[in-house]
N, C-alpha and C positions, 0 to 999 in steps of 0.2 A: 516511506520515501521522503526523504527533505525535497522542498520546491521553494523557489521565490514565490511569495505571497502575491498574487493579482491584486491591484486596489480594491477591487469588490469584495475580495475576502480578507481584507482588513478589519480588525474591530471595530465597532461603531465609538463615536466619542462617548464618554472623554479618555477611552484606552488610546484611541488614535487621533494625535495631534500633530501638526505640521511640524514634521522633522523629528517626531519621535512616538514611540509606541508604548505602551503598559507601564506608564509611570506610576511608581506606588501602587503597583497592582498585583493581585493574587489570581492565579490562572490554576482552575481545576479540571484534570483531565482524566477520562477511564481509559483503559485499554484492555484487550483481550489475549490472555496468553496463549502459549502453545501447550508444550510439555511441562510438567512439572519439574520442581528441584528444591532443595533446601535454601539457596541463597539467589539473590538476584543483583544485577548491577543495570543502572539507568544512563543511557546515552542522551544529551543535550546536544544539539546541531546549530551552529552559526554560519552554515554553509554559504548561505547567500546574503548574511548581513554585510554592510560596508562599515560597520563599526564594532568596536566590543560588545558582547552579551553580559552585563554584570549580574549574575544569579545570585541574590542574597539569601535565600533560603528554600530549601525542597524537603517535603515530606511523602512518604507512601503509606497507604494504609488499604485496607480492604473496604469498599463500599457497601452502605447499608442495603442488605438483603441481596449482596452480590449482582447488583443490577448494574448495566452499563448506561452511561450517560446522567446519571443522577447527581444531585450536589452533595448528599450526606455520606459520611463515614461513619466507620465503626471506631470511635475514638481511642478504645484500649488496644487497637492494633495498628496506631501510629509509630513509625519508625523515621528518626532523622537521618537525612540523607547528608554525606559528606562526599568531598572531593579531595584527594591527596591530604587528607586528614582536616580538611578544612569544612566549615558549613556553608560557606559561600565560595563563589568562584568566578572569575571573569574569563570568559571564552574569546577568544580573540577573533577577529574578523576572519570569515571562512574557515574556522576551527571547530573542532568537536571536543566535547569533554565527557568522561565515563566517571561514574561515580565508584567509589569505594565500595567492596560486597557488602551486601546488606541481608544480616540473619532473617529473613523474611520467605518462610518455606511458602510454597503455591502450588496448590493442584494442578493437573492440566486443565486446559479451557478455564482458566479462573479469570476474574475481572479484578484490576487493580486501580486504585485512585491514584494518581501523580499531582500533588498539589506544590506549586512554586512561587516564590514573592519576588518580585522585581523592585527593589527600592526607589532605583534612579530610571527604570525602564530602559528602552534601548534606543539611542539616537537613530535618526532617518526613518524612513517608513520601507527599508528594505528588510523584511521581516523572512526568516527560514519558517515554515509550517508544512502541514501536508492538509489542503483544503477539503480533500474527500474523504474525511475520516468516517463519514455514516456515523458518527458518534457525538454526543453532545459536550461541549466544555462549558464551563463557567468562569467568569470573573468578575471581580469586585476590588473596590478600592481599600486599601489598607493591607496590613500584614495578618491572613487570616489563615496561614498554612496548617494549624492543628484545629481549626474551628470544625465542629460537629456537621455545620452546614454553613456555606459562605451566605453572608446577608450584607445588608445596607442598600439604601436607596439607589446606589448605582450598579446594582447586581444585574448581569446581561449573560446572554448564552450564545453560542453559534456551534454549528456541526463542524468544525475544524479543529485539528491540532496544531499548538504552537509549540515549536523549539524542541518537545520531547521526540525523538526519533526512533529509539529502540528500547526494549526490556529485554535483557540477557538473563538466562535461568541458568544457575548450574545445577546439571542434570548427571544422570548416572553414565560412567565412561563409555558405555554402549550407545549411547545416544548420538542421533545424527540429525541433519538438518536438510529439507529442500526449499530452495529460494525460487518465489514464483516471479518472474519479469514480465510486466504485462502494462496494459493501458486500464482505461476505465471500466473494462469490462471484468478485469481481474481486481480493480480497485472497489466492485461493488454498486456502480451504477444501476440502478433498479432493484437494488436490494431496500432493506426497511432499516431505518436510522435506530441504533441502539439495539438491533437485534441480532448484529454479528451472523447475517445469512449471506455473506458474498460466497462465491463458490469454493474458494479457499477455507473459509471456515468449517463449510459443511463437508468437505472433504477431509480435514483435520477431525471432525466429528467422527465420520467413518474409520478414519485411521485409528483412532484411538480405542474402536472396538475389536481392532484384531492385534493379537499378539506380536506379530510380525511387524507391524507398522506403528505400534503405539510408543516407540521410542524417537519417532522420527518428529522434528519440530517442522512446522509449516512457516515459513516467512514471507509475509506479502511484501514485495517491492514493484509496487505498480502505483502509476499516478493517470488520472483522467488526462486524455488529450494527448498521452506520451508517442512520441513516433521513433523508430528504429534509427532513422537516419538523420533527422533535422531536432533541433532543440523545439521545444513549443511550451507546453506546460509541464515543466521539468526538463532536464537535460536528456540527449537523446540517448536511445538504447544501447547503443555502441560505447558511449562514453562513459557509461554509468558501471560498467560491469565491474569494474575493481573495486568501487565504492560499494555497489549494492550487493556482489555476490561474494569477490573473493576476501572482503574485508571481514566477512561473518565467520566465526570458528565453527567447525565441525560440519562444514557443508559438504557432503557426497553427491547431492544431486541440484540440477536447475532445469528449471521447466521455462520455456522461451513460448510466450504467447503474446506476441506483438507484431503491428504491420498493418492494422486496418487503417490507422489514421494515416499513414503513409499513402495507402491507395488511395483513400477520401479525400485528401488534400491536395493530391497531383492534379495538374490538368487531365480533363478526358480525352485530350488527343490521344490516337494511338502511339505516335511516337513517344509521349510522355509516359504513358502507361507501360510500354515497354521496356522503357528505361526505368520505372520504379520497380518492375517485377526482377529485373536484372540486378539492380542494386539491392534490394531486399535480399535475394538468395545469396548475393556476396556476401552481404551483412550476417547474414546467418551463419555462414562458414567460417566468418572472423571470429564470431562468438563461440563457435563449436571449438574452434581451434585454440582460442584462449583457454577455454575451461577444460578442454583435454588435457591441457599441458599442467593443470594442477589435479589430474584425476578425477574432475566432477564428471558424474553421468549427465549426460544432457539430452533432455525431454523435449520434443517440439510439439507444440499443438496447433493444428490447423487454424485459420483464420475464420470465425464465423460470419453467417451471412449478413448483409450491410443495405439491402435495396427494400425499398417499399415496392408493394404490387404496381406493375406497369413502369417501374424505374421512376415512381412520382417522386419529384424532388423537393416538392414541399413538404410532404410526409417524412423524407429522409434525403437529406442533401448529398450525401455519400452515392445514392443510386444511379448507377449508369452502366449500359452493356460493355463499354471499354474497361470499365474499373471491376466490373464482374469477370470479366475475360483476365485480368491481372490476378484477383483473387484466386480463381481457379488455376491458373498456372502456377502461383507460387504455393498453392495448397497439393498439388501432383508434385512439386518438388519434395516438399515435407513429408509426403506419406512415402514417395518411392525413390528418394536419392539414395537412402543407406547412410547418411551422413550423422542423423542423430542415432543415439542409442537407444531410443525409445520413441515411439509417437502416439500421441492421444488426439482422437479424431473429432475434437469438439465441434468442428464443422457439421459432421455426418449426424451427430447425436441430437442436436437440436435444431436442423433445418427442416424446412418445408417439405415433406415427400413428393410433392407434386412440382413445387417451384424451387429448386434448390438456391435460389438467388435470395431467398426469403427466410427469416426465422419462421417455425412453425407457430400458428397462432397461439399454442398454448402456453409458448415460450417467451413472447415477444411483451416486453415492458410497455409497449405502445410507440415507441420510436424507430422500430424496425432494425435496431442497430442493438441495444443493450437488451439482454436477456431479462426477466424478471425473476422472482425468487422461486418458482418452478422450473426455469430454465436453469439456474444455479443448482437446484437440487438434483435436475437429470443429469448435469456434468458429474455431480460428486458421486451420485449413485452408479453411474455408468464406467466412472475412471477404474482401470483395474490396478489393483495395488500390486500386482505382481511387477510392475515396472521398477518397485524398490527391492526386489528381490537382488 
């Protein structure tokens, strides 16, 4: 999911200068595909750039040992990427560019390496990225898009994706897609860097083992700190449905798992929390209506626990009895309103059996908000695949 890069997540110097980023720079990034196919297309976003994004060259290849987050590639697999027949392309302010189809067969759950070179960089420090990649990216000075490994004294890395927003796979005619709309929990906070063990990744692995769901692509459109009603880290959930769901081909399902940051950042006053609950429910109704108009099956996920023991705000700032009332009110609506086509009860699956305001200890990453890998695995293991029937 494309976001405006916060200053703390911009690259380090010399890749970040006053009024310019990635001058004369090669950026190498790895991504995890969903289902397999015979061809791919790459999407590069300048959604939040205030100036053009001049892309000089791009290649795609398989990484060494099919490993995420590494610098090396298998050079015999390199393919040059073109855009409207050209090896370079200037993406306008706020725009998106899609590559020409690339003859590059991929297996389900493959790792791909995309390397791009920006000779002139991009003006300004307003950069489109996905900071919560949980995957290491590499960058260095000079054009090294075809190098077996990036090198040089400037070589640096960070767990962020820059500009690359989508890899689209040409698959069989009976393939379908499910979009996950969410926040940091879906984005994988609490998972392991370079391991692709966010809950959507683990669910994909489960789906790939079943013939009835192995043709369904899992597309993760989540961002840390994202809210349904207000902008924050990324545009609010209501505003991005067209971009992040309806713009993708072959979408038959959308899973909505968002709202904890709306509750957790709203005032703890009873009136503010009552208003937040009402507005969240109204927002969900709007999303459901919008998606149903495109014949998309909408799956609702309950909001998972967000409080430390005793509502200790030092351990978890979101914890508060009034906020817990809001969470329960919203979850009851998700479960019982009948508005969603299907409901998956994430809250029930990973909450503490004694104190339901808390995550179960086995599934707590340590901040009482984000599950750990065991919690993400529990979600995947419990997730009923018949919602896709």
